[in-house]
C-alpha positions in Angstrom: 0.0 0.0 0.0 2.9 2.4 0.8 4.5 1.6 -2.5 1.3 2.5 -4.3 1.0 5.7 -2.4 4.6 6.7 -3.3 4.0 5.8 -6.9 0.8 7.9 -6.9 2.6 10.8 -5.3 5.4 10.6 -7.8 2.9 10.5 -10.7 1.0 13.4 -9.2 4.2 15.5 -8.9 5.2 14.7 -12.4 1.8 15.7 -13.8 1.9 18.9 -11.7 5.4 19.8 -13.1 4.1 19.1 -16.6 1.0 21.3 -16.1 3.2 24.1 -14.7 5.5 23.7 -17.7 2.7 23.9 -20.2 1.3 27.0 -18.4 4.6 28.7 -18.7 4.8 27.7 -22.4 1.3 29.0 -23.0 2.1 32.3 -21.2 5.2 32.8 -23.3 3.3 32.0 -26.5 0.6 34.5 -25.6 3.1 37.2 -24.7 5.0 36.7 -28.0 1.7 36.9 -29.9 0.8 40.1 -28.1 4.3 41.5 -28.8 3.9 40.7 -32.5 0.6 42.5 -32.7 2.1 45.5 -31.0 4.9 45.6 -33.5 2.5 45.5 -36.4 0.2 48.2 -35.0 0.0 51.4 -37.0 0.1 54.3 -34.5 -1.5 56.8 -37.0 -4.4 54.5 -37.5 -4.8 53.9 -33.8 -4.7 57.6 -33.1 -7.4 58.2 -35.8 -9.5 55.5 -34.2 -9.1 57.0 -30.8 -10.1 60.5 -32.0 -13.2 59.2 -33.9 -15.3 58.3 -30.8 -16.1 60.0 -27.5 -14.7 57.1 -25.6 -11.4 57.3 -27.4 -11.3 61.1 -27.0 -12.0 60.7 -23.3 -9.1 58.2 -22.9 -6.7 60.5 -24.8 -7.9 63.5 -22.7 -7.4 61.7 -19.4 -3.9 60.4 -20.5 -2.9 64.0 -21.3 -4.3 65.3 -18.0 -2.5 62.6 -16.0 0.8 63.4 -17.9 0.3 67.1 -17.2 -0.3 66.4 -13.5 2.8 64.2 -13.4 4.9 67.0 -14.9 3.6 69.6 -12.5 4.2 67.3 -9.5 7.8 66.7 -10.5 8.4 70.4 -11.2 6.7 72.0 -8.2 6.4 69.2 -5.6 9.5 67.0 -6.1 9.5 65.8 -2.5 5.8 64.9 -2.5 5.5 63.5 -6.0 6.1 59.9 -5.0 3.2 60.1 -2.6 0.6 61.5 -5.0 -1.1 59.2 -7.5 -4.2 59.2 -9.7 -6.5 56.6 -8.3 -9.6 56.8 -10.3 -8.6 56.7 -13.9 -11.6 54.7 -14.9 -13.9 57.2 -13.3 -12.1 60.1 -14.9 -12.5 58.5 -18.4 -16.2 57.8 -17.7 -16.8 61.4 -16.6 -14.8 62.8 -19.6 -16.8 60.6 -22.0 -20.1 61.8 -20.5 -19.0 65.4 -20.8 -18.0 64.9 -24.4 -21.4 63.3 -25.1 -23.2 66.3 -23.6 -21.1 68.8 -25.5 
């Protein structure tokens, strides 16, 4: 009985290592696929697509605002900059989108 348990334990460990290995291989494959898509992306086409909808315009506006805030923090509040972060980006995009829709 003990030999069967040891055999079962070894088999289970082997299967677990194999599953972990296949998970790693799948993650690497998916990452390579995503990297390839990013390399093929046309930034001009993406920018045009972002500017053609209120959702895209909202995302771009919020990105610009966050970058502006980051620049101001570094310039005027260098000692506090590391303690100040934007925490509600999704809410900012939602609000900007609704404002653009109402405009």
